[in-house]
Backbone bond lengths (Angstrom), bond angles and torsions (degrees), N, CA, C in turn:
res aa  C-N    CA-C-N  psi(-1)  N-CA   C-N-CA  omega(-1)  CA-C   N-CA-C  phi
1 X - - - 1.442 - - 1.552 111.24 -
2 X 1.357 115.91 -40.08 1.428 119.45 177.97 1.543 111.33 -67.19
3 X 1.320 114.73 -38.67 1.488 120.78 179.00 1.536 109.16 -61.58
4 X 1.315 116.05 -44.62 1.485 118.67 179.06 1.525 111.98 -66.12
5 X 1.341 117.76 -39.35 1.429 120.33 177.39 1.528 111.83 -62.92
6 X 1.330 117.01 -39.72 1.458 121.09 173.82 1.500 112.13 -60.03
7 X 1.335 115.09 -47.74 1.463 119.62 -178.23 1.508 112.09 -63.47
8 X 1.325 116.79 -43.82 1.481 120.39 -178.82 1.540 112.89 -67.97
9 X 1.318 115.49 -43.80 1.478 120.05 179.85 1.509 111.11 -65.61
10 X 1.320 117.75 -39.62 1.449 119.98 177.80 1.533 112.48 -69.18
11 X 1.335 116.63 -36.17 1.433 120.59 177.01 1.511 111.32 -64.41
12 X 1.344 114.83 -43.10 1.486 119.34 178.98 1.541 109.57 -64.50
13 X 1.327 117.60 -42.26 1.431 121.74 179.91 1.514 111.62 -64.81
14 X 1.294 117.35 -31.15 1.478 119.70 179.39 1.493 112.96 -71.98
15 X 1.322 117.42 -24.99 1.427 121.11 -179.44 1.521 114.28 -87.59
16 X 1.333 116.30 -19.10 1.484 122.04 179.68 1.547 107.73 -85.62
17 X 1.278 117.30 153.30 1.463 119.74 174.98 1.564 110.53 -58.03
18 X 1.305 115.72 137.61 1.436 118.73 -177.32 1.513 109.22 -71.13
19 X 1.299 114.08 134.23 1.464 122.19 176.40 1.508 108.52 -65.60
20 X 1.336 120.24 136.72 1.433 120.09 -176.74 1.558 115.26 -58.59
21 X 1.316 115.57 -41.21 1.467 119.13 -179.50 1.512 110.01 -63.51
22 X 1.367 116.60 -46.54 1.469 118.83 -179.25 1.503 110.68 -65.81
23 X 1.306 118.63 -35.23 1.448 121.40 -178.42 1.504 112.62 -73.79
24 X 1.312 118.40 -41.71 1.444 122.83 -175.17 1.532 113.95 -81.18
25 X 1.314 116.32 -44.54 1.478 120.77 -176.51 1.517 111.13 -84.21
26 X 1.317 117.39 -49.21 1.452 120.23 -175.10 1.526 114.45 -100.85
27 X 1.283 116.32 0.87 1.476 122.57 177.74 1.557 111.97 54.27
28 X 1.327 114.68 41.35 1.481 118.42 -179.68 1.502 106.63 -93.17
29 X 1.293 116.89 94.42 1.466 121.13 178.88 1.550 107.98 -93.80
30 X 1.293 116.07 178.16 1.440 120.64 178.40 1.547 110.22 -63.00
31 X 1.286 116.20 -34.51 1.471 121.49 178.94 1.568 110.43 -64.33
32 X 1.309 115.06 -41.77 1.506 119.86 178.67 1.519 108.51 -62.09
33 X 1.316 118.12 -45.60 1.464 120.71 179.23 1.525 111.98 -62.70
34 X 1.323 117.15 -37.51 1.443 119.53 177.61 1.537 111.14 -66.37
35 X 1.333 116.40 -36.37 1.450 118.41 176.05 1.531 112.74 -63.12
36 X 1.321 115.92 -41.59 1.476 119.03 176.57 1.495 110.87 -64.85
37 X 1.389 117.39 -35.29 1.454 119.90 178.06 1.492 110.39 -64.37
38 X 1.343 117.92 -39.99 1.477 123.22 178.46 1.513 109.46 -64.48
39 X 1.306 117.66 -44.80 1.486 122.75 178.90 1.524 110.19 -60.00
40 X 1.339 115.58 -43.97 1.458 119.51 177.88 1.530 112.17 -62.11
41 X 1.298 116.28 -42.94 1.459 120.62 178.68 1.542 110.02 -64.70
42 X 1.301 116.98 -40.11 1.518 118.40 177.34 1.526 110.72 -64.37
43 X 1.323 117.87 -39.31 1.467 119.31 176.91 1.564 109.71 -64.26
44 X 1.310 117.41 -38.92 1.448 119.80 178.87 1.504 111.69 -64.16
45 X 1.301 117.12 -38.47 1.506 121.55 178.56 1.493 108.95 -69.05
46 X 1.362 118.41 -40.35 1.491 118.63 178.58 1.510 111.17 -66.29
47 X 1.322 117.00 -40.06 1.472 119.30 179.09 1.515 111.89 -68.78
48 X 1.315 116.75 -31.42 1.457 119.86 175.35 1.535 110.83 -70.31
49 X 1.334 115.96 -38.43 1.446 121.26 176.07 1.521 111.86 -63.23
50 X 1.307 116.92 -27.20 1.473 121.89 178.22 1.520 111.74 -63.25
51 X 1.312 117.94 -26.15 1.458 119.43 176.36 1.532 112.12 -71.28
52 X 1.276 117.99 -22.97 1.446 122.56 -179.31 1.529 112.09 -97.97
53 X 1.329 115.74 -41.97 1.469 122.52 -178.33 1.525 109.30 -112.64
54 X 1.276 115.04 162.41 1.494 119.84 176.56 1.520 106.84 -92.70
55 X 1.322 114.74 109.67 1.459 121.96 177.36 1.504 110.12 -117.52
56 X 1.362 117.96 153.59 1.452 119.95 176.84 1.512 111.03 -70.70
57 X 1.320 118.77 97.98 1.450 122.70 -169.28 1.531 111.75 -73.01
58 X 1.337 119.95 -35.31 1.429 120.49 -176.45 1.517 113.69 -61.63
59 X 1.337 119.58 -46.57 1.482 118.25 177.10 1.565 111.70 -65.54
60 X 1.305 116.40 -33.93 1.502 119.33 179.09 1.516 110.15 -66.53
61 X 1.341 118.35 -45.74 1.448 121.43 176.66 1.529 112.25 -65.46
62 X 1.274 115.84 -35.61 1.528 119.56 175.62 1.485 111.94 -62.79
63 X 1.345 117.52 -44.04 1.461 121.26 178.89 1.531 110.86 -67.93
64 X 1.351 117.05 -36.91 1.450 120.53 178.64 1.531 109.20 -65.67
65 X 1.291 118.54 -41.01 1.425 124.35 179.08 1.540 110.03 -60.90
66 X 1.312 114.82 -45.91 1.460 118.84 178.88 1.529 112.86 -61.71
67 X 1.325 115.19 -45.15 1.462 120.23 177.83 1.553 112.46 -59.87
68 X 1.349 115.10 -45.05 1.488 118.57 178.98 1.512 110.88 -63.54
69 X 1.329 118.39 -42.78 1.452 120.63 179.03 1.537 111.25 -62.96
70 X 1.352 117.03 -43.53 1.465 120.57 177.75 1.523 111.28 -61.26
71 X 1.345 117.13 -42.92 1.442 120.84 -179.84 1.523 112.28 -63.75
72 X 1.322 115.41 -48.80 1.466 118.38 -178.33 1.518 112.91 -65.76
73 X 1.323 117.43 -40.99 1.450 118.57 -178.22 1.537 112.04 -72.99
74 X 1.321 117.15 -25.32 1.431 119.11 -172.50 1.509 112.65 -72.40
75 X 1.337 117.92 -29.98 1.458 116.85 179.62 1.519 114.88 -125.36
76 X 1.319 118.23 -19.98 1.425 118.42 176.30 1.553 112.99 -73.57
77 X 1.257 116.43 -26.79 1.485 120.88 177.95 1.506 111.00 -59.27
78 X 1.313 117.60 -41.64 1.456 121.03 179.15 1.488 113.55 -62.53
79 X 1.305 116.74 -35.90 1.479 119.65 -178.85 1.538 110.98 -72.23
80 X 1.351 118.08 -31.36 1.464 118.62 178.17 1.507 111.88 -76.16
81 X 1.385 118.73 -26.37 1.471 120.96 178.03 1.512 112.70 -76.15
82 X 1.286 117.34 -18.63 1.434 120.08 -171.25 1.530 112.23 -77.07
83 X 1.291 119.73 -23.52 1.463 122.32 -178.82 1.477 114.82 -78.59
């Protein structure tokens, strides 16, 4: 569910005009958002495959958590500083 949320939110952000702060300071372009959307989709596929095959779930969830934290802090921080 988190992987799909990451993928969808990054895809939506890639289609919207890039906020100047996020683009200039954090270099979050539409291409960067699309990459995070792809990574989120890959995590969703891997987690779906875990229902069929036995995969080491703890490292996968750890990596997903790290990616989500990096994504959220990379461009949401600029929006909170702006106010």
